[in-house]
N, C-alpha and C positions, 0 to 999 in steps of 0.2 A: 290227644288221640292215641289209641293203642295200635300196635303193629297190625292188628286184624282189621282196622278201619282203613278204607281206601281214601287216598287224598286226591283232590282234583289236580289237573295238570298245572294250573296256575301256581300251585305251591312250589313246583319245581322251577318255575320261570321267574317269579317275583323275588328280588333280593330281600333277604332277611326272613321271608315267609317260611322257607324250608327249615331254617334254624329254629324259629318259633314253634313250628309244628312237631319237630322231632327231638329238640333238646330242652324245651321249657315244659316242665311237668305240671306246674301250677302257677298261680299269680305271684306267689312269693319268689319263685325262680325268675320270673320276668322282672320283678322289682329289683332283685339282687343283680341281675345282668345289667339293668339300667344304671345301677349305682356303681358297678365296678367296670363298666365300659364307656357308654356314652358320656356320663357325667364327668369322670376323671379326664377323658380325652378332651372334652370341651373346657374343663378347668385348666388343663395343661396349656391349651391354646390361649386361654385368657391370661395365664400367668407368664408364659414364655413367648407368645407370639404376638403378631399384629392383627388384632380383631377389632379394629376401629370402625369397620363398616359392616352392614348386614351381609354384604357379599362375601366377606371373609368368614363369617359364621356359617353361611350356607355352604361354602367350599369345604369346610371341615366336616359338616354333616354328610355332604356328598361323598367325601373321601371315605368315611366310615361305611356308608352303604355299599360303595363299590368294592371296598375291601371284603365285605361279607359276600358280595356277589361272586367273588373268586373263591373265598374260603368255603362257601357252601358246596362248590363243585367237589371239593375234597371230601366233605361230609357225605355227599351223594354217592361218590365212588366207594367210600368206606361202607356205607349202609347196603349198597347193592352188590358189590364185588368182594370186598375184603372179608365180610362176614362168612363167606363160603369157605374161607381157609381157616377159620377159628374153631377151636374145639367147643368153646362155650360162648358163642357170639351174643351180643346185645342186639336183638332184632328190633329195628325201629320202623321197618317197612313191611307191609303185607306182600304176599306173592303178586297181587295185582299191581301194587305200587312199583315193585321191581320190574314188572313187565312194561309198565308205562314208561319208566325211566329208560330202560333199554331201547324201547321203540323210539323215544324222542331225545335220546342222549345227545346226538350230534346237534340237533336243533337247539336244545337247552344250552349247550356249550357255546354255540354260535351266537345266540341271542344275548347271552350274558356277556360274551366278549364284545359285542357291538355296544351294549349298554356301558360297560366299563370304559371302552375307548371314548364314548361320548362324554362320560363324566370327566375323564382326564382332560379332554379338550375344553370342557366347560370350566374346570378348575383353572386351567391356564389363562382363560379369559377373565375369570373373576379375580385371580391373583396373578397378574402378569409379570411381576418383578422377582418373585421368589423361585427362580429357575432351579437352583440347587435342591431346595426342599421338595419341589415337585418331581424332580428327577429321582430323588431318593425314594419317594412314594411309588413311582412307577416301577423302579427296580424291585422294590419290595413286593409288588403284585406278582411279578414274574417269579420271585423267590418262593412265594407262597404256593403258586401253581406247581413249581418244580419239586419243592420239598414234600408237598402232600403226596405226590406220586410215589416217592420213596417211602414215606411214612405208611401209606396204605399197602405197601408191598412187603412189609416186614413186621415182625413182632418181637419184642424183647427190650433189653435195656438200650439198644440203639435208637428206640423210639423217643427216649427222653431228650437227647439233644435236638432231635428233629422237631419234637413238639415245642421245645423251648424256643427254637428259631421261629416257628410259626407264631407263637404267642408274642414274641418280640415284634414281629412285623405287624401283627394285628393291633397291638396296643400302642406302639410308638410312632408308626408311620403316618396315620391320618393327620395328626397334629403338625407334621413336618411341612404341610402345604402352607402354613402361616408362620412357621418358626424360621427365622433367618439369622438370629444372633443368639449368643449364649448356648450354642449347640451342645457343648460338652456337658454342662450342668443339666440341660434338658434330657440328654440321653441317659445320664447316670440316674437321675431321679425317676425317669420313666421305667428304666430297667428294674430298679429296686422297688418301685411302687406296686408292681404286679407280677411281671414275668419271673422274677427270682423266687418269690414266695410260692408262686404257683408251681414252679419246678420242684421246690423242696417238698411240697404237699404231694405232688404226683409221684415223686421218687419214693415217697413213703408208702405207696400202695403195695399191698401184699404181693402182687404179681411180679414186682421188680426185685423183691427179696433184698432190699437194702436196709438192714436192721437199724442203722444209725438214724435213718430218716423216718422210720415207722411211727415214732411218737409224734412227729410233726403232723402226720396224717390222722393219727388216732385222736389227738387233742388239738384239732385244727383251729377251733375258736380261740383257745388260750394261746396257741402258737401265733396266730395272726395278730392278736392284741400285743403280745410281747414283741413280735417282730417290728410292728409299726411304732411301738413305743421306743424301741431301741433306735430305729432309723430316725425318728423324730428328734430324739435327744442328741444324737450325733449331728444331725442337721442344725439344730439350735446352737450347739456349741460352735459348729463351723460358721454359723451366721454371726455369732457374737465376736468371733475372731476375724470377721471380715473375709472369710474364705469362700463362703457360698452365699447365694442370693436368698433373701427372705422367702422368695417364692418356693424354694425347695422345702422350707419348713411348713408352709401352708399346704403343700401337696401331701406330705406325710400326716399332717394334722387332720386332713380330710379323711384319709384312709383309717387313721386311728379312731376317729369319731364314728365312722360307719361300722368298722369291724367290732367296736365295743357295743354299739347299739343293735346291730343286726340280729344276734341270737335272741334278744328279748323281743324284737319286732317280729321275728319269725314265729316265736312261740305264741304271741298274741294273735297273729294273723291266722295261724292254723287252728286255733281254738274257736274261731268265729264260724 
């Protein structure tokens, strides 16, 4: 949908619906998001966590949905409020959309807060023994809400560490509800698997004027393949030396395979 098309209220209320309506330009974007978020988060849960029951898988899915329920509040604030302060804003909402959001903002926040609280309680019932992991997840939800308020109130290089922290929470914490052992290797692999390369690409955008990183953004497909190849080789060497778990190798192998195939798949999809 374009910014001139009005969205129904349910888009603001339903978790993930707002993200899909405002950030996903086409079906390739949706497929790409699935491959770089739900799939690797579920893969990390399988590799590092205890997902021996359907309840544990369901808990991870709920954790991802609740994370987006909070994350989207930051998106809405950005699209309705922050754009007013920008010289060249990216308009994702029509004037009517913004009016609807302003009218129902408190109700949207309240309903999403109730939903997230219900999910947290549900996860604690589905996975009753991983108290530390669930506590980390809940703390992460608060961090996302807090950091987004700062992120939306400023523009410049200070946004880079703020965005990095947001991506870390979004990418690493949902799996924590089932991960109770091997935490150090889980955190290292999850940080390197997406947040770090995402930070390098974002830092290479022209608006940040960091010349050293601009080639990473300009040649992002090649940079991604090279990055995951390097991480995979280091992880493989570490595994052969009995320093890291083989699961670390599999995680980087997944991203290397996807990033290698994605440009070709995107070309084929967009030609149809």
